FIKOLZA-1660 file (N, C-alpha, C; in steps of 0.1 Angstrom, whole numbers, plus 5000, padded with zeros to 4 digits):
% residues 60
   i   px   py   pz ch aa at
   1 9784 5978 2223  A  M  N
   1 9786 5969 2233  A  M CA
   1 9793 5963 2237  A  M  C
   2 9797 5959 2246  A  A  N
   2 9808 5955 2255  A  A CA
   2 9815 5946 2245  A  A  C
   3 9826 5934 2248  A  K  N
   3 9836 5925 2241  A  K CA
   3 9839 5918 2259  A  K  C
   4 9835 5907 2256  A  Y  N
   4 9840 5900 2277  A  Y CA
   4 9852 5888 2270  A  Y  C
   5 9862 5889 2271  A  R  N
   5 9877 5876 2274  A  R CA
   5 9866 5868 2288  A  R  C
   6 9867 5863 2278  A  V  N
   6 9861 5843 2291  A  V CA
   6 9870 5825 2288  A  V  C
   7 9877 5830 2296  A  T  N
   7 9891 5814 2300  A  T CA
   7 9884 5806 2310  A  T  C
   8 9883 5799 2303  A  Q  N
   8 9877 5787 2312  A  Q CA
   8 9891 5780 2324  A  Q  C
   9 9888 5783 2339  A  T  N
   9 9901 5779 2352  A  T CA
   9 9891 5766 2356  A  T  C
  10 9888 5760 2349  A  R  N
  10 9885 5749 2364  A  R CA
  10 9877 5738 2361  A  R  C
  11 9880 5725 2361  A  S  N
  11 9875 5716 2353  A  S CA
  11 9858 5716 2352  A  S  C
  12 9858 5708 2339  A  K  N
  12 9841 5703 2338  A  K CA
  12 9840 5693 2341  A  K  C
  13 9844 5685 2348  A  I  N
  13 9843 5668 2355  A  I CA
  13 9835 5672 2366  A  I  C
  14 9821 5668 2370  A  G  N
  14 9821 5668 2383  A  G CA
  14 9801 5678 2382  A  G  C
  15 9812 5684 2366  A  S  N
  15 9799 5698 2366  A  S CA
  15 9785 5689 2358  A  S  C
  16 9772 5691 2355  A  T  N
  16 9765 5689 2349  A  T CA
  16 9759 5694 2340  A  T  C
  17 9757 5675 2333  A  Q  N
  17 9753 5681 2322  A  Q CA
  17 9753 5695 2314  A  Q  C
  18 9743 5705 2322  A  R  N
  18 9741 5715 2311  A  R CA
  18 9753 5725 2313  A  R  C
  19 9757 5726 2324  A  Q  N
  19 9769 5738 2323  A  Q CA
  19 9782 5729 2316  A  Q  C
  20 9787 5720 2311  A  K  N
  20 9791 5714 2306  A  K CA
  20 9789 5719 2290  A  K  C
  21 9778 5718 2289  A  L  N
  21 9764 5719 2271  A  L CA
  21 9772 5738 2268  A  L  C
  22 9769 5740 2282  A  T  N
  22 9774 5758 2277  A  T CA
  22 9793 5761 2274  A  T  C
  23 9797 5755 2287  A  L  N
  23 9808 5757 2277  A  L CA
  23 9814 5755 2268  A  L  C
  24 9807 5746 2262  A  E  N
  24 9807 5744 2249  A  E CA
  24 9797 5749 2245  A  E  C
  25 9790 5754 2244  A  A  N
  25 9785 5769 2237  A  A CA
  25 9793 5780 2235  A  A  C
  26 9801 5784 2243  A  L  N
  26 9806 5793 2246  A  L CA
  26 9821 5791 2238  A  L  C
  27 9824 5776 2232  A  G  N
  27 9838 5781 2227  A  G CA
  27 9851 5775 2235  A  G  C
  28 9848 5769 2246  A  L  N
  28 9857 5764 2259  A  L CA
  28 9859 5752 2259  A  L  C
  29 9869 5750 2255  A  H  N
  29 9869 5727 2262  A  H CA
  29 9878 5721 2265  A  H  C
  30 9889 5729 2272  A  K  N
  30 9901 5735 2281  A  K CA
  30 9903 5741 2286  A  K  C
  31 9912 5734 2298  A  I  N
  31 9913 5744 2308  A  I CA
  31 9924 5754 2301  A  I  C
  32 9920 5769 2309  A  N  N
  32 9923 5776 2300  A  N CA
  32 9926 5783 2285  A  N  C
  33 9917 5776 2280  A  Q  N
  33 9917 5784 2266  A  Q CA
  33 9899 5793 2264  A  Q  C
  34 9908 5804 2264  A  T  N
  34 9908 5819 2259  A  T CA
  34 9892 5822 2251  A  T  C
  35 9887 5822 2247  A  K  N
  35 9874 5829 2236  A  K CA
  35 9868 5840 2240  A  K  C
  36 9865 5851 2230  A  E  N
  36 9862 5861 2231  A  E CA
  36 9851 5866 2223  A  E  C
  37 9833 5871 2232  A  H  N
  37 9823 5871 2227  A  H CA
  37 9821 5887 2231  A  H  C
  38 9803 5890 2225  A  E  N
  38 9804 5902 2224  A  E CA
  38 9789 5901 2232  A  E  C
  39 9791 5910 2245  A  G  N
  39 9784 5914 2255  A  G CA
  39 9766 5917 2258  A  G  C
  40 9762 5901 2250  A  T  N
  40 9744 5894 2244  A  T CA
  40 9739 5894 2258  A  T  C
  41 9726 5891 2257  A  P  N
  41 9721 5893 2267  A  P CA
  41 9721 5876 2274  A  P  C
  42 9721 5867 2264  A  Q  N
  42 9726 5857 2263  A  Q CA
  42 9732 5850 2262  A  Q  C
  43 9755 5859 2259  A  V  N
  43 9762 5849 2266  A  V CA
  43 9765 5858 2278  A  V  C
  44 9760 5865 2283  A  L  N
  44 9756 5877 2298  A  L CA
  44 9752 5860 2305  A  L  C
  45 9739 5855 2300  A  G  N
  45 9731 5841 2313  A  G CA
  45 9743 5834 2307  A  G  C
  46 9744 5829 2299  A  M  N
  46 9757 5815 2294  A  M CA
  46 9769 5818 2306  A  M  C
  47 9780 5828 2308  A  I  N
  47 9782 5831 2316  A  I CA
  47 9777 5828 2332  A  I  C
  48 9772 5836 2333  A  N  N
  48 9762 5835 2351  A  N CA
  48 9762 5821 2351  A  N  C
  49 9758 5810 2349  A  K  N
  49 9753 5802 2347  A  K CA
  49 9764 5791 2351  A  K  C
  50 9786 5793 2346  A  V  N
  50 9788 5786 2347  A  V CA
  50 9799 5798 2354  A  V  C
  51 9798 5802 2360  A  K  N
  51 9806 5815 2364  A  K CA
  51 9820 5809 2379  A  K  C
  52 9816 5798 2383  A  H  N
  52 9825 5794 2396  A  H CA
  52 9829 5782 2386  A  H  C
  53 9831 5785 2370  A  L  N
  53 9845 5772 2360  A  L CA
  53 9851 5783 2351  A  L  C
  54 9845 5794 2355  A  I  N
  54 9852 5810 2346  A  I CA
  54 9859 5811 2354  A  I  C
  55 9869 5823 2345  A  S  N
  55 9871 5834 2348  A  S CA
  55 9870 5846 2337  A  S  C
  56 9866 5859 2336  A  F  N
  56 9860 5864 2328  A  F CA
  56 9861 5881 2330  A  F  C
  57 9867 5893 2322  A  E  N
  57 9868 5902 2320  A  E CA
  57 9866 5908 2304  A  E  C
  58 9858 5918 2313  A  E  N
  58 9852 5929 2301  A  E CA
  58 9870 5939 2290  A  E  C
  59 9865 5934 2282  A  I  N
  59 9879 5943 2269  A  I CA
  59 9871 5958 2272  A  I  C
  60 9875 5968 2265  A  K  N
  60 9875 5976 2260  A  K CA
  60 9877 5982 2248  A  K  C
% end
């Protein structure tokens, strides 16, 4: 399964509560914080919900 490196690039101020909780579930609390996750369907769905606040790349 692929791994993804997820980095928060924008502030969560002004986002909905659901988007804020999704960022927390991804382990992102501050701007420029980076976490690595497995490419499960659940994680890919979370990435899709907050893709305007993060940048992500696939790691080989």
